[in-house]
C-alpha positions as CSV (number, residue, x, y, z in Angstrom):
1,X,-35.8,46.4,47.7
2,X,-38.0,49.4,46.7
3,X,-35.6,50.1,43.8
4,X,-36.1,46.6,42.5
5,X,-39.9,46.8,42.5
6,X,-39.7,50.1,40.7
7,X,-37.5,48.7,38.0
8,X,-39.7,45.7,37.7
9,X,-42.9,47.8,37.3
10,X,-41.0,50.0,34.8
11,X,-40.0,46.9,32.7
12,X,-43.6,45.6,32.9
13,X,-45.0,48.9,31.7
14,X,-42.7,48.7,28.7
15,X,-43.4,45.1,27.9
16,X,-47.2,45.3,28.1
17,X,-47.5,47.4,24.9
18,X,-45.2,45.0,23.1
19,X,-47.4,42.1,24.1
20,X,-50.5,44.0,22.8
21,X,-48.8,44.3,19.4
22,X,-48.8,40.5,19.0
23,X,-51.3,39.5,16.3
24,X,-53.9,37.2,17.8
25,X,-54.6,35.7,14.4
26,X,-51.1,34.3,14.0
27,X,-50.5,30.6,14.6
28,X,-47.9,29.8,17.3
29,X,-46.6,26.4,18.3
30,X,-47.5,26.9,22.0
31,X,-47.1,24.2,24.6
32,X,-48.3,21.4,22.4
33,X,-45.5,22.2,19.9
34,X,-42.9,22.2,22.6
35,X,-44.2,18.9,24.0
36,X,-44.0,17.3,20.5
37,X,-40.6,18.7,19.9
38,X,-39.3,17.4,23.3
39,X,-40.7,13.9,22.7
40,X,-39.1,13.8,19.3
41,X,-35.8,15.0,20.8
42,X,-36.0,12.3,23.4
43,X,-36.8,9.6,20.8
44,X,-33.8,10.7,18.7
45,X,-31.5,10.6,21.8
46,X,-32.8,7.1,22.6
47,X,-32.3,5.8,19.1
48,X,-28.7,7.3,19.0
49,X,-27.9,5.7,22.3
50,X,-29.3,2.3,21.1
51,X,-27.4,2.6,17.8
52,X,-24.1,3.3,19.7
53,X,-24.6,0.3,21.9
54,X,-25.3,-1.9,18.8
55,X,-22.3,-0.5,16.9
56,X,-20.0,-1.4,19.8
57,X,-21.1,-5.1,19.4
58,X,-20.1,-5.2,15.7
59,X,-16.9,-7.0,14.9
60,X,-15.3,-5.2,12.0
61,X,-12.6,-7.8,11.5
62,X,-13.4,-10.2,8.6
63,X,-13.2,-13.8,9.7
64,X,-11.9,-16.3,7.1
65,X,-14.5,-18.7,5.6
66,X,-14.1,-22.2,6.9
67,X,-14.8,-23.9,3.5
68,X,-12.7,-21.5,1.4
69,X,-9.3,-22.5,0.0
70,X,-6.3,-20.5,1.0
71,X,-5.6,-17.6,-1.3
72,X,-2.5,-19.0,-3.2
73,X,-3.7,-22.6,-3.8
74,X,-6.4,-21.9,-6.4
75,X,-4.1,-19.9,-8.6
76,X,-1.4,-22.6,-8.3
77,X,-3.8,-25.4,-9.2
78,X,-5.1,-23.6,-12.3
79,X,-1.6,-22.8,-13.4
80,X,-0.5,-26.5,-13.1
81,X,-3.5,-27.8,-15.1
82,X,-2.6,-25.7,-18.2
């Protein structure tokens, strides 16, 4: 265990100067940015799940119209009248 604490303290001593180099005037997203991003990601996930559920209910087969004539009868009737 003493070896591990020595390596941790060595890593911390090297990381502290790197942390000091961060410009304090820069704008970073922070926790609020993460929360907004996470909420948006959850909203998109929910919308995709809902869309998938609705798309499974859609019947892509076209049903014939009840009042429409069969395909061949209109052409035959116009040909006979001429």
